[in-house]
N, C-alpha and C positions, 0 to 999 in steps of 0.2 A: 612579394613585388606587386606593385600595381600594373593593371593593364592601361597602356596608353597608346594612341596612334601615332603615326608618323608625322603629322602635321603640328600636333602638341608637341611631341618631342623635339622636333627642329626649332620650335618657337622659343624652347627653353635653352637647348643645347647651343644651337647655331645662332639664334637671335640674341640671347642674354648671356651666353658664355657659361651656362650652368654646368657642373660636371655631370655627365649621365648617371653615375650612381646616385647623386641627390634627385635627379628626377625620376628614376626608377622607385626611389622609396617615398616619394612625396605625391606624385602627379598622377591622376588617372583620368581617363576619358569617360565621359557620361553620356548617354543617348536616353531619349523617351524617359519612362518613368523614373529612371536612376537619376536624372536631373532634378526632378521635381522632389523626390525623397531626399536628396542631398540638402536641398534649399529650404523646403517648406515641412520641416519635421516638428515645430513648436506648437504645444498644445493650444496656443492663442492663435494659430491660423484658423480664421473663419471657416467653419465646417457644417456640413449638412447634419440632419438627425442621426443618420445611420453613420456619422464618424468620417465621412469623405470630404474633401475640402470642396468648398461651394463653387458654383459656376463662374461667380463673378471674380474670385480669386484665381481660378484656373484662366479664364479669359485675359486677365491683366499679366498673366506669367506664359501666355502662349509660345512666347519666344524661346522659352526653356525647351520645347520639343525637339528642337533642332539640336540639342546636347551643348556639350562644352567640356571643359576639364575643371577638377576640383581638387583642393589642397586642403586637407584636414589638419586642425589644430592639436597639439597634444599638450598632455599632463607633462611639464618639466620634470616632475618629480619622479615619475614612473616611466615616462617615455611612451605611454598608451594613448592610443588616439581617443579624442573626445568627438562627439557630433559636431560642434561648431567647425566652420571652415570658410573658405572664399572659392567662389567660383566665377569662372569666365567663360560667359556664354558663346557659342559659336555665332549666334546671332544676337548682339547686343540689343537691348531695350534703348529706345529714344523717348526721352522725358517730354513732357508737354512744352517745355521751353527750348526744345530743340537740341538739348545735350544728350550725347550718348554715354549710357551707363556701362563702361568696360567691364567692371567687376560687382558682383552682388555677394552680399553676406545674408545668413539666415534672418527672416524678420522676427521681431518680437522677442529675440534673445540677446543677452548682453554681450558686447563686442569683446571679442578676445585678442590677444597678439598670438602670432604663429611663429612657434620654435620649429623648425623643420627638422625631420629626421636625418641623422648624420651616420655615414659609414666609419667604421674605424680607419680607414684609410684617410678620410677627410678629417677624422679627430686628429691624426699624426700631424697633418698640416697646421691644424689650429694650435696644438700642443707646440710645434715647432716655433711658431711666430710669437708664442707667449712665453717662450724660454723654459717650457715644462716637457719636452721630448722624452726626456729620461724617464719622468715619473708616469706619464702615459704609457710608455712602452711597458713598463713593468706592471702597470694595471693591466692592460689588454693581454699581457703574457700568461698572467694568472687566468685569465679567461680561456685563453688558447690551451693551456695545459689540460683543461676540461673538456675540451671540444675533440670530438673523434670523427672520421671519415671524411674531412674535408683538408685541402691544401691550406697553408698559410696565407696565400694569396687570396684564395676563395673566402678564408675568414677575415681578412680585411676589407672585402667588399661588403661584408654583412653589416647590418644595423647595429650600432652602439647603443643599446637600449638606454643607457643612464648618461648619455654624453653631457645633458643639460644639467643634470645634478653634478656631474663632476664640474662643469664651469662654474656651478653655484658654489662648490667647495673650494674653488680656487680663485679668489679675487685679483689674481694677477692676471687672469685672463681678461684682455680688454672685449667689450661687446660694442656692437654697432646696431643701431636702432634705424630702420629704412622703411619706406612706403612702399610695400609691395612684396610678395613671395619670390619673384623672380629676382629682383634685387637682393633679396637675403640669400638666396641661392648662390647667385654669382660672387657676393663676398666670401661664403662659405667655401665657395671653390678655390678663393685665394688665400684661405687659411685664417679668415675673420670670423668670429662667432656672431653672426647677424641674426636679428630677430625682426619679423616683420610686423607693423602695424595697419590696419587698414584704413589708412587715411591719415593726414598729418595731425589733426585735431584728436585723432582717437587713442593716441598713447596716452594720454593725460585727460581724460574726460572729467568733468566737474561734478563732483560728489557733494550733495547740498552748497552748490555754489563754489566749491574749492576743489581745484584739480587734484585729481589723484592719479597715480600710476596703475596700470592696468596690472591685475596680478601677476601675470607672467613676467612683466617687466619688475614689480616689486619682489618677486622671488629671486631675481639676480641683481638687485640692488645693494650690494654689500658696501659697507663702508670701505673708501680707497679704492674702489673698482674703478678702471677708466671705461667711461661711457662715451661713444662716439656717434653724434648724430649725423646722418648722412640723407638729407633729403634733396629733392631734385632741384636743379638749377634752372629757373623758368626766365625767360626774357620779359614776359609781361609784368607790368609793375604791380598790378592788383596781386596776381599770384605771387610775386616776390614778397609783397607786404604780408600776406598771410602766412606764407612759409616761414617768414622771420619771426612772426608773432607766435605761431605754433611750435615752432624751434625752442624759443626762449620760456615758453610755458612748460614745455617738456624738459628742458634743461633745469629749470627752477626746481622741477619735483625730484630729478635725480639728485641736484645738490641738497636738497632737504634731507636726502638719505645718505649724505655724506660722500657722494661719488665724486670723481674727477670728471667733469664734463668737457669734452672736445668736440671740434666740428670739422667736417671733411669738406674742402671745395677743390675745383679744379679749374684750370684755364682753358680748357678745349671746349668746344660748342656742344657736345652731347649734353642732353638734358638730365638722363639718368644715369646713375653711376653702372649700371649694367651695360648700357650702350657705350659708355665711355670706355669700359674695360675691353670690348668686345672689339673698338675702334682703335685702340692704343696700346694694347697688349698687357700683359702680367708685369712686365718690368717697370713699364709706365705706372700702373696702380701702386707698386711697390714704393716707388718714389713719392707718389702723392700721400700713400699712407703714412710715410715716415715724417711727412710735413704737415700732419693734422696740427689744428691751431687750438690754442687754449684762450678763450676770452674771460677775464676775471670778471666777476660781479660780485656785489655785497650778497651774503646768504646768511639765513638763520638756521640752525640746526633744529630739526624736531627730535622729539624724544626717541630714542632707539627702542624698539619694540622687542621685548624678551620677557618669559615667565620666570626669572630668577627671582626667589623670594630675598628679603632682607636676611642677612647671616646672622640670625639670631634664634634661641630655642622656640621662642612663640611663632614667628614666622616661618620657619622652615617646618615647624609642625602643622601649622595651619596650610602649607604648600603639600605636605604628603598626605593630610587627611583629604583634601581636595582630590588628588592624584588617586587614592586608593578608595574612594567613595564607593560603597556598594561592593568592595572586593576584601576588605579586611576590617575584622571585628574583634572586640575583646569581650568573652563572656565573663560577666562579673561574679558568678557563683563559683565556678570551677577556676577561674584566673588563668584561663586559657585562649589562645589565639587560634582564631579561625581565618582561612584564606580562600576565597571563592575561585573556582576553576584552577585550583593549583594543580590537580592530578587528572580530575574528572570533569568534564564540562557540566555545569549545572548544579555541582556540589561544593558545600563548605566543607574544607578539609582541615583538620587539626595540624597545627604548626607548632614546632618548639619554639622557645624563647630565643635559642641559638639561630635558627633560621630566618626569625624575624630581623634579629640583628645583622644578619648577613645582608638581607635585602634592604635595610636601611643605610648599610654602608655602601652598597651598590648606586643606590639612589643619590646619596650625598656625593660620592665619587663623580658621579654623571653630572652633578651641579657644578662641581669644582670644574671640571673638564670644558663645560659649556661657559662658564664664566673666563675661563683662560682663552678660549676660542674669540669670545666677544672682545676681551681685551687686546688680543693680536689684532683683530680687525680694526679697532679704535686706533691702535698704534700704527697701523697700516695707513689710515686716514691722516693721522697727525703728520706722518712722513711726507704723504701727498701734498698736505697743505703747506709743509715748510718748503718743498719743492717748486711750488707753484710761483707764478708770477703776480701774486697778489700783493697790495702794499703790507707794510709791517703791521699796522693797527689791524687791518683784517685778518691777518694772519694769526696774531696774538689773541683776537676775539674768538677766532674759530677753534684754536687748540684749547683755550679755557673751557668753552662748551664740551668738546670731545672729551677733555680729562675729567669733566664732572661725572660722564656717563660711564666711565670704567668701574665696573661691578666690584664691590668690595666683599669678596669671597674669599676664604683662607682655609688651610688644612685644618683638620679637626683631631681631637682626642677622643679615645673611646668612651670617655666619661659623657660626651657629649651625645654619641649614639645611644647610650643608656638612658640619658635625659630626656631624648626625644621618643625613645620607646615608651617611658612611663607617661609623659604627658599625652601621646597617642591613645595609651589605654584608657584615659579618662576621657577623650574625645570621641573614641570609636566604642564607647561602652555599651554593651546591650544586656537585656535580662537573659535568664537562662534560654538556651537555643531551643529546648523543646517547648518552651513557653510561648516562644514567637513563631515556630513553625506551622504552616498551613495544614490543617486537617482535611482528610478527605482526598489527598493526593496520592500518586503513586508515580514515582521518578522512573523513567526509560532513559536509554543513551539519547533518543529522539525527540525528546520532550517530556512533560509532565502530564499525566493523565488524571482528569477529574472524575472520580468513581461515580458521583452523582449524574453529571450531564454526559458522561463518557466523551468529553472534549478533550483533545490533546493540545496543551499550551506549550509556548516556547519556555525553556528553562529561564529562571529570573533569581536573583539573589534575595528577593524578598520572602522567597519560600522557606528559606532557613532550613533546606534540607541537607542531611549529612550522609545521605547514603542513596544508592540508585542500582536499580535491576542492570546487570550487564548485557542487556539486547535491547533492540528497539520494539516499539510497539507496533503492531500491525493488526488492525482491526478485522482484516480478512484471513488471518492465519487461522488454520484448523488445529484441532488438538488431537490428531490421529495417533500420535504415541501413546497417550493417556488412554483414548478409547481402546486401543490395542491391549494396552495391559490390564485394563478392565475386563474385556472379553475373556483374557486368558485366566485371569481370577476367578471369572464366573463359569470358566469352561465352556466358553464359546456361546453361552446362552444370552440373547438379547431381550430385553423386557418388551 
């Protein structure tokens, strides 16, 4: 749990209607040096010769001394914190043109989207709204069985470490994209899987002139997934124009990924969705969410990215040779297979032909399963296109593009496995192991010792070592047992 003061907590819980569990998992109050450390960590921040931040940069950021609160981004695959985050200073900086900079992000670092940490109880709300309550309950029940010493209620209040990975694996879960972490927290509190971007244009920054989704958004942009863009409703015409343009650019990027893009709007006067939820209540939001709209537009699908090889002997062999580079070799003299790190780190272990074929079958089964998953995602996207309100010609064109990308992978016979193994033996062929092995090296568990230089190097497959001493190398170790034995043999006489 993060440390958060009452002022910051009330801003989120009372001001924006965010569930306290989400606040405690994500928001931390910062003061003094901690504020600088949160924001100015980049190696590119101007520094003095001793490594400290230079005076000019400190002066430009003197407002940070008054503290604020920060929210870190996470890796959605692992749920672990990353350094990047968003800071709201207690004393916001006023720019030379008179504008107040309410939020700040780390300078000299790539912009990230923020997937907030979520408790299992909030995860249940998201799952229920997505029609996956039973599946999510079964998933966390397995975790609960392995947990000891806490009640089920306490267990539900804890962080679901892999929540966003679960969202990725279930394209049925609609995601919302909002500008700001408090808005994302407010929507998550209502059971909507919301991701925050730091500015309306930052969800689809231009890479070499072409807009591209941020990595966290790409991570969740599976074909057929419903993506709801929820930007502020501003009365100023200039702001409205910018919001519309940014919204359409972001929508286009999601459509290129074969997502179903919708937009959320509301009739009440509140500018932000979090303010609107606080003012009008959860029931009101439920009705607004059900009425989210789909605006059709012509789209062109980009090629779906995956690493599936073409399903023939040559291409599958090339794929496996790349996958097992520096991990699998075939010795031409003895006609034997060796696998690196099979049983001991840093060692090439001899494996039988049967074990090799077993490993190849597992890899092929994995490719078949992956192809089936991609095909299902494409079929989900096709169903979404059929159910959209696009005109008939757009639907037909889009469906044809999708069908063309269905992987052509099928089940295989054992003769295919044997053929792959035989071809791999030619691709991964090496001379005799003893000829290739590096001389003057002694392998230990913690590395390889160069006898001549006494340097300890990391293990490497290019050493071609097939044995290892069963203990670590320690240059400070004494040989007392040997000395004692020698003394005993010499009847206690020392030279």
